[in-house]
C-alpha positions as CSV (number, residue, x, y, z in Angstrom):
1,T,0.0,0.0,0.0
2,G,2.9,2.3,0.3
3,E,2.1,3.3,3.8
4,R,5.3,4.4,5.8
5,P,4.4,4.6,9.6
6,F,7.9,4.9,11.0
7,A,8.9,8.6,10.7
8,C,12.3,9.9,11.3
9,T,12.5,12.2,14.4
10,H,15.2,14.5,12.8
11,C,14.1,14.8,9.2
12,P,10.7,14.4,6.9
13,K,11.8,11.1,5.6
14,A,9.8,7.8,6.8
15,F,9.8,4.4,6.0
16,M,7.8,1.0,6.0
17,D,9.4,-0.9,8.5
18,K,11.2,-0.4,12.0
19,S,14.8,-1.7,11.0
20,T,15.0,0.7,7.9
21,L,14.3,3.5,9.8
22,G,17.2,2.4,12.6
23,K,20.0,2.3,9.8
24,H,18.6,5.7,8.4
25,Q,18.9,7.4,11.7
26,R,22.5,6.4,11.7
27,V,23.0,9.2,9.2
28,H,22.1,11.7,12.0
29,S,24.4,10.3,14.7
30,L,28.0,10.0,15.3
31,E,27.2,6.3,15.7
32,Q,29.3,3.9,13.0
33,P,29.0,0.1,14.5
34,F,30.6,-1.5,11.4
35,T,34.7,-1.7,12.0
36,C,37.1,-2.9,9.8
37,D,39.3,-5.8,11.3
38,S,42.2,-4.1,9.0
39,C,42.6,-0.6,10.2
40,P,40.8,1.7,12.6
41,K,38.2,2.6,10.2
42,A,34.2,2.0,11.1
43,F,31.1,3.0,8.8
44,K,27.5,3.6,9.5
45,D,26.7,0.5,7.3
46,K,28.1,-3.1,6.3
47,P,27.6,-2.4,2.5
48,T,30.3,0.8,3.2
49,L,32.4,-1.6,5.1
50,I,32.3,-4.4,2.5
51,N,33.6,-1.8,0.1
52,H,36.0,-0.1,2.2
53,Q,37.8,-3.4,2.9
54,R,38.4,-4.4,-0.7
55,V,41.1,-1.5,-0.2
56,H,42.9,-4.4,1.9
57,T,42.2,-7.5,0.1
58,G,43.3,-5.9,-3.3
59,E,39.9,-7.0,-4.9
60,R,38.7,-5.0,-7.9
61,S,35.4,-6.8,-8.7
62,F,34.6,-4.2,-11.5
63,V,36.4,-4.8,-14.5
64,C,36.3,-2.9,-18.0
65,D,34.5,-4.8,-20.9
66,S,37.0,-2.8,-23.0
67,C,40.2,-3.0,-21.7
68,P,41.8,-4.8,-18.6
69,K,41.3,-2.2,-16.2
70,A,39.3,-3.2,-12.8
71,F,38.2,-1.1,-10.1
72,W,37.2,-1.0,-6.2
73,H,33.9,0.7,-6.9
74,K,31.2,0.7,-9.8
75,S,31.1,4.2,-9.9
76,S,34.8,4.2,-10.8
77,L,34.3,1.9,-13.5
78,K,31.0,3.9,-14.8
79,K,33.6,6.8,-15.0
80,H,36.6,5.0,-16.5
81,Q,34.1,4.0,-19.3
82,R,33.7,7.3,-20.8
83,V,37.4,7.4,-21.9
84,H,36.0,4.4,-24.5
85,T,32.6,5.8,-25.3
86,G,33.4,9.4,-25.6
87,E,30.7,10.2,-23.2
88,K,31.1,13.7,-21.8
89,P,28.3,14.5,-19.3
90,F,29.2,17.5,-18.2
91,A,30.1,19.6,-21.3
């Protein structure tokens, strides 16, 4: 039904379930419960921690289809692919 009964007390956002609201509320706090085992860094959510851990493992999951380059982040691959397509999104 699209109902969002769980409202944030810090901003206008609302959510369908309590757990999503809880995750969102970390945006407004200094809480960073997800800590890296390899360095002192900590993060507000698990996906960001997992992304960070690639720095330590050397894993570069995002490989260019047009050349052998590989990247830690999907956004970096997308930006790189402009080299091959000639796309200039800000021109």
